[in-house]
LUMMAR-923512 format. One line per 3 residues: number of its first residue (from 1); their letters; for each residue x, y, z negated of N, C-alpha, C, O. Coordinates in nm, 3 decimals, m for minus. Each point is the difference from the previous one (the first is absolute). Layout:
<sites>
NUM = a = X,Y,Z,X,Y,Z,X,Y,Z,X,Y,Z  ...
</sites>
This chain:
<sites>
1 = xxx = m11.692,0.102,17.893,m0.132,m0.049,0.071,0.015,m0.108,0.151,0.067,0.048,0.092  m0.100,m0.125,m0.081,0.050,m0.095,0.144,m0.168,0.031,0.087,m0.106,0.006,m0.063  0.116,0.008,0.199,m0.073,m0.036,0.098,0.041,m0.115,0.083,0.118,m0.025,0.023
4 = xxx = m0.220,m0.047,0.022,m0.051,m0.103,0.096,m0.057,0.030,0.102,m0.109,0.054,m0.020  0.140,m0.068,0.126,m0.071,0.018,0.101,m0.020,m0.123,0.137,0.107,m0.034,0.052  m0.220,m0.022,m0.003,0.028,m0.149,0.070,m0.098,0.061,0.141,m0.113,0.049,m0.004
7 = xxx = 0.187,m0.069,0.105,m0.049,m0.018,0.114,m0.096,m0.089,0.040,0.019,m0.120,m0.018  m0.134,0.166,0.075,m0.127,m0.118,0.028,0.053,m0.131,0.060,0.059,m0.088,m0.064  m0.091,0.088,0.214,0.014,m0.108,0.106,0.146,m0.021,0.004,0.095,0.079,m0.008
10 = xxx = m0.104,m0.237,0.025,0.111,m0.106,m0.028,0.128,0.056,m0.130,0.121,m0.017,0.010  m0.190,0.080,m0.118,0.064,0.023,m0.114,m0.038,m0.103,m0.090,0.036,m0.116,m0.020  m0.171,0.237,m0.057,m0.096,m0.041,m0.103,m0.051,m0.133,0.040,0.019,m0.110,m0.051
13 = xxx = m0.091,0.147,0.159,m0.083,m0.155,0.106,0.086,m0.007,0.111,0.061,0.095,0.049  m0.059,m0.227,m0.007,0.089,m0.093,0.090,m0.074,0.007,0.114,0.020,m0.091,0.080  m0.100,0.176,m0.050,m0.052,0.049,0.152,m0.043,0.111,m0.032,m0.008,0.054,m0.110
16 = xxx = m0.031,m0.005,0.253,m0.069,0.136,0.018,m0.138,0.003,m0.064,m0.078,m0.095,m0.002  0.061,0.196,m0.043,m0.142,0.063,m0.072,m0.102,0.030,0.118,m0.120,m0.025,m0.008  0.182,0.080,0.120,m0.043,0.091,0.135,m0.075,m0.105,0.026,m0.123,0.002,m0.015
19 = xxx = 0.198,m0.118,0.061,m0.062,m0.118,0.109,m0.095,m0.053,m0.082,m0.110,m0.013,0.053  0.123,m0.033,m0.204,m0.074,m0.072,m0.075,m0.151,0.109,0.015,m0.103,m0.050,0.043  0.105,0.136,m0.066,m0.092,0.075,0.038,m0.105,0.026,0.117,m0.118,0.033,m0.012
22 = xxx = 0.193,m0.058,0.135,m0.004,m0.015,0.127,m0.077,m0.112,0.015,m0.120,m0.004,0.026  0.224,m0.119,m0.049,m0.123,m0.126,m0.008,m0.146,0.006,m0.041,m0.099,m0.033,0.064  0.111,0.098,m0.226,m0.118,m0.018,m0.067,m0.130,0.062,0.117,m0.085,m0.072,0.052
25 = xxx = 0.099,0.213,m0.031,m0.095,0.064,0.064,m0.003,m0.087,0.140,m0.112,m0.043,0.027  0.179,0.021,0.032,m0.075,m0.101,0.169,m0.047,m0.143,m0.062,m0.077,m0.067,0.069  0.115,0.022,m0.178,m0.082,m0.082,m0.066,m0.132,0.013,m0.033,m0.095,m0.075,0.025
28 = xxx = 0.101,0.205,m0.098,m0.168,0.048,m0.055,m0.058,0.064,0.149,m0.120,0.007,0.027  0.212,0.031,0.050,m0.093,0.034,0.148,m0.004,0.150,m0.042,m0.088,0.078,0.038  0.192,m0.045,m0.121,0.030,0.176,0.018,0.080,0.036,0.104,m0.023,0.110,0.049
31 = xxx = 0.091,m0.162,m0.013,0.130,0.038,0.105,m0.031,m0.111,0.150,m0.068,m0.102,m0.006  0.116,0.139,0.095,m0.028,m0.078,0.101,0.143,m0.107,0.036,0.114,0.032,m0.035  m0.141,m0.148,0.101,0.092,m0.103,0.013,0.127,0.011,0.033,0.088,m0.083,m0.019
34 = xxx = m0.074,0.242,0.097,0.175,0.066,0.077,0.062,0.035,m0.130,0.122,0.001,m0.009  m0.206,0.032,m0.105,0.039,0.066,m0.096,0.161,m0.047,m0.053,0.105,0.063,m0.006  m0.131,m0.166,m0.019,0.161,m0.081,m0.065,0.141,m0.003,0.088,0.116,m0.001,m0.041
37 = xxx = m0.171,m0.002,0.181,0.082,0.062,0.093,0.094,0.134,0.006,0.116,0.024,0.030  m0.224,0.045,m0.073,0.045,0.139,m0.005,0.094,0.071,m0.131,0.082,0.092,m0.009  m0.136,m0.177,m0.073,0.045,0.007,m0.120,0.166,m0.025,m0.002,0.095,0.077,m0.016
40 = xxx = m0.108,m0.254,0.046,0.106,m0.016,0.051,0.095,0.081,0.054,0.100,0.026,m0.066  m0.118,0.031,0.211,0.080,0.082,0.041,0.021,0.109,m0.063,0.094,0.058,0.055  m0.139,0.007,m0.154,0.084,0.072,m0.092,0.067,m0.025,m0.091,0.098,0.067,m0.030
43 = xxx = m0.132,m0.157,m0.024,0.151,m0.112,m0.075,0.125,0.010,0.078,0.108,0.040,m0.043  m0.133,m0.081,0.163,0.120,m0.018,0.055,0.087,0.112,0.048,0.119,m0.010,0.028  m0.206,0.137,m0.020,0.035,0.103,0.027,0.083,0.020,m0.135,0.115,0.044,m0.004
46 = xxx = m0.193,m0.082,m0.103,0.037,0.051,m0.148,0.141,m0.060,m0.017,0.075,0.049,m0.084  m0.038,m0.141,0.151,0.148,m0.081,m0.061,0.092,0.069,0.137,0.121,0.022,m0.009  m0.174,m0.004,0.093,0.112,0.072,0.116,0.031,0.164,m0.031,0.065,0.072,0.077
49 = xxx = m0.129,m0.024,m0.215,0.032,0.128,m0.014,m0.015,0.099,0.083,0.066,0.101,0.023  m0.235,m0.178,0.050,m0.019,0.138,0.090,m0.152,0.049,0.019,m0.061,0.057,0.090  0.017,m0.124,m0.262,m0.188,0.051,m0.031,m0.019,0.129,m0.011,0.063,0.080,m0.069
52 = xxx = m0.148,m0.063,0.135,m0.103,0.123,m0.027,m0.093,m0.021,m0.131,m0.096,m0.076,m0.005  0.139,0.153,m0.092,m0.082,m0.071,m0.136,m0.120,0.051,0.025,m0.096,m0.074,m0.022  0.066,0.244,0.085,m0.131,0.028,0.009,m0.112,m0.091,0.094,m0.109,m0.045,m0.034
55 = xxx = 0.187,0.035,0.180,m0.118,m0.092,0.050,m0.029,m0.115,m0.061,m0.115,m0.042,0.003  0.227,m0.034,m0.074,0.009,m0.150,m0.075,m0.168,0.063,m0.064,m0.102,m0.033,0.061  0.097,0.098,m0.151,m0.095,0.072,m0.099,m0.125,0.023,0.039,m0.110,m0.008,m0.055
58 = xxx = 0.152,0.041,0.168,m0.151,0.087,0.079,m0.068,m0.118,0.040,m0.119,m0.020,m0.023  0.224,m0.090,0.109,m0.056,m0.150,0.055,m0.088,m0.083,m0.091,m0.097,m0.064,0.040  0.148,0.073,m0.188,m0.027,m0.080,m0.061,m0.149,0.064,m0.087,m0.095,m0.076,m0.020
61 = xxx = 0.091,0.201,m0.019,m0.113,0.048,m0.091,m0.132,0.041,0.093,m0.118,m0.018,m0.031  0.180,0.089,0.179,m0.097,0.084,0.066,m0.136,m0.121,0.036,m0.114,0.048,0.005  0.131,m0.200,0.018,m0.124,m0.087,0.029,m0.087,m0.026,m0.122,m0.114,m0.045,0.010
64 = xxx = 0.187,0.082,m0.156,m0.085,0.028,m0.114,m0.098,0.088,m0.014,m0.087,m0.006,m0.087  0.098,0.103,0.185,m0.060,0.123,m0.011,m0.166,m0.050,0.017,m0.098,0.036,m0.066  0.108,m0.123,0.171,m0.172,m0.077,0.014,m0.047,m0.015,m0.090,m0.104,0.064,m0.011
67 = xxx = 0.137,m0.136,m0.086,m0.044,m0.072,m0.118,m0.073,0.088,m0.139,0.054,0.101,m0.047  m0.143,m0.141,0.011,m0.086,0.002,m0.142,0.111,0.021,m0.086,0.082,m0.091,m0.006  m0.061,0.213,m0.074,0.078,m0.002,m0.100,m0.026,m0.164,m0.106,0.087,m0.082,m0.034
70 = xxx = m0.224,0.081,0.009,0.007,m0.094,m0.100,0.022,m0.121,0.067,0.062,m0.089,m0.058  m0.112,0.071,0.194,0.116,m0.176,0.054,0.118,0.029,0.054,0.035,m0.080,0.087  0.036,0.165,m0.107,0.148,0.039,m0.033,0.048,m0.026,m0.136,0.111,m0.045,m0.027
73 = xxx = m0.220,0.081,m0.073,0.066,m0.032,m0.120,m0.047,m0.155,m0.059,0.039,m0.051,m0.105  m0.114,0.004,0.183,m0.012,m0.123,m0.002,0.095,m0.068,0.028,0.057,m0.058,m0.092  m0.025,0.047,0.187,0.113,m0.049,0.067,0.140,0.000,m0.097,0.081,m0.092,m0.011
76 = xxx = m0.076,0.221,m0.054,0.137,0.009,0.015,0.010,m0.100,m0.146,0.098,m0.066,m0.035  m0.241,0.081,m0.039,0.057,m0.106,m0.148,m0.012,m0.154,0.039,0.040,m0.093,m0.069  m0.108,0.084,0.204,m0.034,m0.154,0.003,0.169,m0.059,0.054,0.037,m0.117,m0.011
79 = xxx = 0.050,0.239,0.073,0.129,0.005,0.040,0.088,m0.031,m0.106,0.089,m0.085,0.000  m0.129,0.175,m0.104,0.091,m0.006,m0.101,m0.004,m0.146,m0.060,0.095,m0.077,m0.009  m0.220,0.058,m0.029,m0.016,m0.161,m0.082,0.101,m0.073,0.096,0.110,m0.023,m0.051
82 = xxx = m0.122,m0.006,0.141,0.036,m0.120,0.100,0.150,0.045,m0.010,0.067,m0.080,m0.065  0.009,0.196,0.117,0.169,m0.007,m0.041,0.039,m0.037,m0.128,0.091,m0.082,m0.013  m0.155,0.139,m0.100,0.016,m0.029,m0.138,0.030,m0.190,m0.027,0.093,m0.056,m0.057
85 = xxx = m0.184,0.014,0.109,0.042,m0.127,0.037,0.120,m0.097,0.082,0.043,m0.111,m0.029  m0.014,0.192,0.129,0.125,m0.028,0.090,0.152,0.079,m0.071,0.106,m0.017,0.060  m0.107,0.078,m0.153,0.118,0.058,m0.044,0.120,m0.147,m0.090,m0.049,m0.064,m0.093
88 = xxx = 0.127,0.048,0.120,0.069,m0.081,m0.043,0.023,0.080,m0.145,0.000,0.118,m0.032  0.021,m0.263,m0.050,0.105,0.027,m0.111,0.131,0.001,0.008,0.054,m0.103,m0.041  0.040,0.214,0.095,0.114,m0.038,0.067,0.107,0.113,m0.094,m0.033,0.063,m0.100
91 = xxx = 0.141,m0.062,0.157,0.129,0.082,m0.074,m0.086,0.144,0.029,m0.073,m0.014,m0.098  0.048,0.083,0.131,m0.039,0.142,0.035,m0.118,0.000,m0.068,m0.029,0.113,m0.037  m0.055,m0.201,0.005,m0.110,0.054,m0.108,0.045,m0.025,m0.157,m0.070,0.052,m0.087
94 = xxx = 0.186,m0.133,0.046,0.098,m0.023,m0.083,0.071,0.146,m0.028,0.048,0.027,m0.110  m0.046,0.048,0.203,0.125,0.128,0.003,m0.088,0.125,m0.050,0.035,0.102,m0.058  m0.182,m0.151,0.109,m0.088,0.123,m0.077,m0.005,0.028,m0.097,0.028,0.109,m0.048
97 = xxx = m0.085,m0.257,m0.033,m0.023,m0.047,m0.161,0.094,0.058,m0.066,m0.026,0.081,m0.089  0.211,m0.130,0.140,0.064,0.068,m0.046,0.003,0.164,m0.066,m0.029,0.050,m0.108  0.082,0.001,0.247,m0.044,0.161,0.005,m0.143,0.056,m0.127,0.019,0.057,m0.107
100 = xxx = m0.135,m0.092,0.160,m0.106,0.040,m0.068,0.024,m0.063,m0.126,m0.029,0.091,m0.077  0.066,m0.197,0.001,0.008,0.013,m0.118,0.130,0.045,m0.075,m0.005,0.004,m0.123  0.101,0.025,0.175,0.074,0.077,m0.076,m0.067,0.148,0.035,0.089,0.065,m0.056
103 = xxx = m0.142,m0.004,0.086,m0.077,0.150,0.011,0.033,0.038,0.095,m0.041,0.115,0.020  0.126,m0.174,0.095,0.008,0.126,0.103,m0.075,0.074,0.085,m0.108,m0.061,m0.002  0.099,0.126,0.054,m0.081,0.093,0.090,0.020,m0.053,0.135,0.095,0.022,0.075
106 = xxx = m0.222,m0.112,m0.048,0.005,m0.075,0.128,m0.099,0.021,0.139,m0.119,m0.010,m0.027  0.141,0.030,0.131,m0.106,0.043,0.083,0.006,m0.066,0.142,0.102,0.024,0.064  m0.174,m0.084,m0.019,m0.006,m0.084,0.175,0.069,0.165,0.055,0.006,0.114,m0.046
109 = xxx = 0.025,m0.164,0.132,0.026,0.125,0.120,0.026,m0.062,0.112,0.100,m0.069,0.019  m0.221,0.099,0.094,m0.008,m0.074,0.115,m0.042,0.110,0.107,m0.064,0.104,m0.018  0.117,m0.153,0.129,m0.049,0.091,0.143,m0.128,m0.048,0.007,m0.064,0.085,0.061
112 = xxx = m0.006,m0.174,m0.091,m0.142,m0.063,0.015,m0.090,0.105,m0.058,0.026,0.064,m0.102  m0.160,m0.049,0.192,m0.109,0.081,m0.061,m0.045,m0.050,m0.103,m0.016,m0.121,m0.018  m0.021,0.258,m0.103,m0.050,m0.058,m0.114,m0.082,m0.124,m0.005,0.017,m0.106,m0.061
115 = xxx = m0.100,0.142,0.133,m0.164,m0.059,0.036,0.037,m0.175,m0.016,m0.070,m0.080,m0.062  0.194,0.049,0.135,m0.020,m0.133,m0.003,0.141,0.000,m0.126,m0.032,m0.092,m0.075  0.130,0.134,0.037,0.121,0.023,m0.110,m0.067,m0.066,m0.125,0.039,m0.102,m0.056
118 = xxx = m0.188,0.210,0.010,m0.015,0.017,m0.113,m0.014,m0.136,m0.059,0.068,m0.035,m0.096  m0.158,m0.042,0.156,m0.028,m0.136,m0.075,0.139,m0.116,m0.031,m0.016,m0.099,m0.072  0.152,0.131,0.141,0.080,m0.078,m0.009,0.072,0.051,m0.120,0.035,m0.087,m0.079
121 = xxx = 0.004,0.246,0.042,0.032,0.044,m0.130,m0.081,m0.034,m0.080,0.073,m0.046,m0.088  m0.222,0.030,0.036,m0.064,m0.027,m0.069,0.017,m0.164,m0.045,m0.022,m0.037,m0.115  0.056,m0.041,0.204,0.017,m0.180,0.018,0.120,m0.007,m0.109,0.014,m0.098,m0.073
124 = xxx = 0.073,0.216,0.068,0.122,m0.028,m0.065,0.044,0.105,m0.108,0.109,0.041,m0.040  m0.237,m0.015,0.013,m0.009,0.047,m0.136,0.095,0.193,m0.001,0.039,0.063,m0.098  m0.032,m0.033,0.211,0.099,0.129,0.009,m0.105,0.091,0.022,m0.087,m0.009,0.087
127 = xxx = 0.100,0.102,m0.176,m0.083,0.123,0.008,m0.043,0.099,0.092,m0.106,0.055,0.031  0.286,m0.049,0.020,m0.022,0.118,0.062,0.059,m0.008,0.216,0.116,m0.021,0.038  m0.195,0.035,0.021,0.027,m0.027,0.120,0.026,0.175,0.099,m0.065,0.097,0.038
130 = xxx = 0.170,m0.137,m0.038,0.032,0.090,0.152,0.023,m0.009,0.146,0.107,m0.024,0.055  m0.216,0.047,m0.001,m0.023,m0.081,0.140,m0.047,0.109,0.083,m0.031,0.107,m0.053  0.023,m0.126,0.182,m0.041,0.101,0.108,m0.141,0.019,m0.025,m0.070,m0.100,m0.010
133 = xxx = 0.015,0.227,m0.004,m0.126,0.008,m0.002,m0.024,0.075,0.101,0.062,0.092,0.052  m0.217,m0.174,m0.016,m0.087,0.033,0.131,m0.107,0.063,m0.043,m0.070,m0.029,m0.097  0.056,0.132,0.183,m0.132,0.113,m0.066,m0.142,m0.085,0.016,m0.001,m0.086,0.089
136 = xxx = m0.103,0.101,m0.158,m0.149,m0.046,m0.054,m0.073,0.132,0.030,0.028,0.105,m0.058  m0.131,m0.118,0.161,m0.077,0.083,0.000,m0.140,m0.064,m0.023,m0.054,m0.074,0.083  m0.007,0.114,m0.215,m0.143,m0.055,m0.045,0.025,m0.152,m0.037,m0.100,m0.071,m0.003
139 = xxx = 0.238,0.006,m0.027,0.007,m0.156,m0.028,0.048,m0.106,0.165,m0.004,m0.121,0.021  0.037,0.217,0.051,0.021,m0.027,0.115,0.141,0.034,0.072,0.026,0.118,0.026  0.080,m0.239,0.011,0.151,0.073,0.033,m0.033,0.069,0.160,m0.065,m0.040,0.097
142 = xxx = 0.146,0.161,m0.124,m0.001,0.074,0.150,0.083,m0.056,0.096,m0.013,0.021,0.121  0.122,m0.112,m0.186,0.142,m0.015,0.067,0.096,0.081,0.004,0.086,m0.012,0.087  m0.082,0.109,m0.177,0.056,0.103,0.015,0.104,m0.017,m0.153,m0.049,m0.039,m0.106
145 = xxx = 0.152,0.066,0.117,0.075,0.010,m0.148,0.004,0.133,m0.104,0.002,0.116,0.041  m0.003,m0.147,m0.155,m0.027,0.145,m0.078,0.164,m0.028,m0.068,0.047,m0.096,m0.061  0.034,0.277,0.120,0.099,m0.059,m0.042,0.082,m0.066,0.068,m0.039,m0.056,0.103
148 = xxx = 0.180,0.048,m0.146,0.122,m0.072,0.049,m0.055,m0.157,m0.018,m0.070,m0.049,m0.089  0.119,m0.001,0.189,m0.012,m0.146,0.003,0.079,m0.059,m0.095,0.103,0.061,m0.030  m0.128,m0.177,m0.028,0.158,m0.072,m0.096,0.058,m0.088,0.063,m0.008,m0.123,m0.009
151 = xxx = 0.087,0.208,0.097,0.091,m0.100,0.082,0.130,0.076,0.014,0.016,0.117,m0.034  0.042,m0.169,0.069,0.150,0.004,0.030,0.086,0.110,m0.100,0.033,m0.056,m0.105  0.009,0.189,0.111,0.049,0.073,m0.051,m0.124,0.074,m0.091,0.022,0.049,m0.111
154 = xxx = m0.143,m0.050,0.169,m0.125,0.066,m0.093,m0.065,m0.117,m0.103,m0.091,0.016,m0.081  0.158,m0.123,0.108,0.003,m0.077,m0.157,0.065,0.041,m0.112,m0.068,0.020,m0.101  0.185,m0.004,0.098,0.059,0.081,m0.097,m0.031,0.153,m0.066,0.028,0.034,m0.115
157 = xxx = m0.096,0.053,0.222,m0.084,0.084,m0.015,m0.054,0.019,m0.095,0.018,0.060,m0.106  m0.148,m0.164,0.192,m0.145,m0.044,m0.077,m0.009,m0.044,m0.166,m0.092,0.021,m0.080  0.241,m0.100,0.057,0.030,m0.044,m0.104,0.047,0.137,m0.093,0.007,m0.016,m0.122
160 = xxx = 0.024,0.151,0.181,0.058,0.075,m0.103,m0.146,0.090,m0.001,m0.007,0.077,m0.095  m0.090,m0.076,0.172,m0.092,0.087,m0.025,m0.089,m0.071,m0.155,m0.047,0.056,m0.100  0.054,m0.185,0.137,m0.090,m0.085,m0.092,0.045,m0.010,m0.138,m0.078,m0.007,m0.095
163 = xxx = 0.249,0.008,0.081,0.045,0.047,m0.118,m0.022,0.125,m0.071,0.002,0.016,m0.122  m0.031,0.098,0.239,0.009,0.127,m0.094,m0.154,0.034,m0.037,m0.043,0.090,m0.072  m0.017,m0.180,0.135,m0.161,0.018,m0.023,m0.041,m0.085,m0.137,m0.100,0.020,m0.069
166 = xxx = 0.193,m0.112,0.050,m0.048,m0.050,m0.126,0.058,0.073,m0.143,m0.009,m0.031,m0.119  0.050,0.104,0.166,0.081,0.101,m0.127,0.037,m0.033,m0.145,0.056,0.076,m0.079  m0.110,m0.240,0.048,0.075,m0.044,m0.145,0.130,m0.075,0.024,0.073,m0.044,m0.089
169 = xxx = m0.047,0.033,0.254,0.084,m0.089,0.004,0.122,0.100,0.101,m0.043,0.085,0.078  0.202,m0.111,m0.095,0.137,0.058,0.061,m0.131,0.041,0.142,m0.084,m0.062,0.064  0.129,0.182,m0.073,m0.013,0.030,0.172,0.061,m0.030,0.128,m0.049,0.028,0.109
172 = xxx = 0.158,m0.087,m0.130,0.100,m0.053,0.125,0.028,m0.084,m0.015,0.015,m0.033,m0.118  0.018,m0.081,0.240,0.038,m0.158,m0.053,0.140,0.045,m0.026,0.042,m0.095,m0.066  0.019,0.148,0.071,0.167,0.050,m0.098,m0.028,0.014,m0.135,0.090,m0.015,m0.082
175 = xxx = m0.227,0.047,0.040,0.028,0.060,m0.140,m0.063,m0.157,m0.095,m0.056,0.011,m0.109  0.068,m0.080,0.144,m0.018,m0.162,m0.032,0.066,m0.045,m0.050,0.069,m0.048,0.090  m0.001,0.002,m0.231,0.102,m0.086,m0.029,0.059,m0.143,0.107,0.113,m0.030,0.038
178 = xxx = m0.218,m0.021,m0.019,0.025,m0.087,0.138,m0.156,0.029,0.073,m0.105,0.058,m0.030  0.168,m0.144,0.155,m0.117,0.018,0.085,m0.004,m0.160,0.105,0.098,m0.059,0.047  m0.167,0.041,m0.042,m0.027,m0.132,0.112,m0.105,0.012,0.129,m0.115,0.043,m0.006
181 = xxx = 0.184,m0.091,0.124,m0.078,m0.007,0.119,m0.013,m0.155,0.036,0.099,m0.067,m0.030  m0.177,0.017,0.075,0.027,m0.121,0.075,m0.096,m0.005,0.153,m0.120,0.021,0.017  0.206,m0.049,0.061,m0.061,0.017,0.129,0.054,m0.124,0.118,0.110,m0.055,m0.014
184 = xxx = m0.163,0.036,0.079,0.013,m0.138,0.099,0.047,0.134,0.162,0.037,m0.054,0.104  m0.046,0.190,m0.107,0.040,0.051,0.148,0.107,0.127,0.007,0.019,0.077,m0.094  0.039,m0.070,0.208,0.112,0.076,0.024,m0.136,0.138,m0.020,0.027,0.098,m0.069
187 = xxx = m0.112,m0.104,0.110,m0.103,0.123,0.016,0.041,0.054,m0.128,0.024,0.121,0.000  m0.013,m0.175,m0.092,m0.003,0.041,m0.175,0.137,0.072,m0.055,0.023,0.046,m0.111  0.057,m0.052,0.223,0.153,0.003,m0.032,m0.039,0.149,m0.109,m0.034,m0.034,m0.113
190 = xxx = 0.036,0.147,0.130,m0.044,0.155,m0.049,m0.008,m0.053,m0.135,0.087,0.030,m0.081  m0.194,m0.114,0.044,m0.047,m0.005,m0.141,0.098,m0.084,m0.076,0.043,0.025,m0.113  m0.006,m0.146,0.201,0.106,m0.091,m0.080,0.094,0.102,m0.040,0.026,0.025,m0.117
193 = xxx = 0.036,0.045,0.237,0.108,0.076,m0.068,m0.026,0.094,m0.105,0.096,0.022,m0.074  m0.181,0.026,0.053,m0.008,0.084,m0.123,m0.061,m0.101,m0.135,m0.044,0.065,m0.095  0.040,m0.156,0.088,0.000,m0.033,m0.131,0.125,m0.101,m0.068,0.079,m0.045,0.083
196 = xxx = m0.058,0.011,m0.207,0.153,m0.016,m0.049,m0.032,m0.165,0.026,0.101,m0.069,m0.015  m0.183,0.017,0.038,m0.031,m0.150,0.015,m0.081,m0.055,0.136,m0.114,m0.041,0.019  0.222,0.059,0.056,m0.137,m0.020,0.147,0.057,m0.162,0.026,0.118,m0.028,0.019
199 = xxx = m0.225,m0.064,m0.022,m0.074,m0.125,0.054,m0.029,m0.024,0.109,m0.103,0.049,0.046  0.174,m0.121,0.020,m0.067,m0.052,0.170,m0.080,m0.156,m0.044,0.039,m0.106,m0.048  m0.133,0.146,0.080,m0.110,m0.166,m0.001,m0.017,m0.021,0.154,m0.040,0.083,0.081
202 = xxx = 0.082,m0.227,m0.055,m0.042,m0.070,0.118,0.074,0.147,0.078,m0.080,0.061,0.071  0.173,m0.022,m0.076,0.017,0.126,0.105,0.013,m0.060,0.124,0.072,m0.094,0.036  m0.174,0.180,0.040,0.067,m0.026,0.177,0.118,0.008,0.040,0.078,0.018,m0.093
205 = xxx = m0.014,m0.024,0.223,0.182,m0.049,0.004,0.045,0.123,m0.015,0.085,0.013,m0.088  m0.123,0.104,0.160,0.073,0.163,m0.046,0.007,0.008,m0.168,0.101,0.059,m0.035  m0.156,m0.089,m0.037,m0.023,0.037,m0.143,0.082,m0.048,m0.086,0.054,0.062,m0.092
208 = xxx = m0.034,m0.220,0.130,0.091,m0.097,m0.048,0.110,0.009,0.021,0.065,m0.049,m0.093  0.032,0.114,0.224,0.116,0.065,0.050,0.026,0.096,m0.113,0.101,0.009,m0.070  m0.215,0.062,0.068,0.026,0.160,m0.114,0.045,m0.041,m0.119,0.102,0.035,m0.060
211 = xxx = m0.191,m0.117,0.027,m0.014,m0.043,m0.151,0.166,m0.090,m0.052,0.066,0.017,m0.103  m0.043,m0.108,0.217,0.110,m0.089,m0.030,0.106,0.121,m0.014,0.053,0.025,m0.108  m0.028,0.047,0.224,0.122,0.102,0.007,0.008,0.103,m0.152,0.096,0.049,m0.059
214 = xxx = m0.222,m0.045,0.037,m0.003,0.102,m0.125,m0.011,m0.017,m0.105,m0.012,0.088,m0.085  0.016,m0.264,0.059,m0.007,m0.073,m0.120,m0.120,m0.012,m0.075,0.010,m0.047,m0.113  m0.155,0.093,0.168,m0.118,0.017,m0.073,m0.033,m0.189,m0.028,0.052,m0.088,0.068
217 = xxx = m0.130,0.069,m0.160,m0.090,m0.081,m0.032,m0.058,m0.057,0.094,m0.076,0.081,0.054  0.071,m0.209,0.010,m0.092,m0.062,0.076,m0.115,m0.132,m0.037,0.027,m0.116,m0.029  m0.118,0.160,0.039,m0.137,m0.145,m0.037,m0.050,m0.043,0.092,m0.085,m0.088,m0.011
</sites>
């Protein structure tokens, strides 16, 4: 059996889903006009390797607690429709179709909160999503994370938890005949090193250097 895992931002999609969601909410009046600048600062921290993922999730989700759950649902549905129209028919879509077509177990694995990531997993036809889980109370985000954030070394741990919970599949990455992980970021090195076929997609500078030295495939 084969396993195929896909990072989301700048891997499956050529942009940042969180920034797209932030801009959407600013446009719709759900966030103030400084929200984009605040989110961009978190992006810079991510690239620099200094990101506090808990602080980022709290900053992204806590303002949504003021929304009525029905309003949040409507905006998510509108956002999903708009994003589906913007996704390119590119090499990564073809890769996903290849893995799905031959029956590989596929999942999107992302540090992005599930609330934002779900529409993209559906757009690619990928059933499984391993994401950072925001706590919801009565349909409203609290800004807190349920369990481990799906980030850096925790991304590997979260994949292992997901495989264990599936029951029908091998319960470790090593138990698969072949395993693939597609990512753009050096932050995903623990999971890249855990699969038999790591693939660097539009890699950042540090990941590109590592991929070249290790002889990994680069897209």
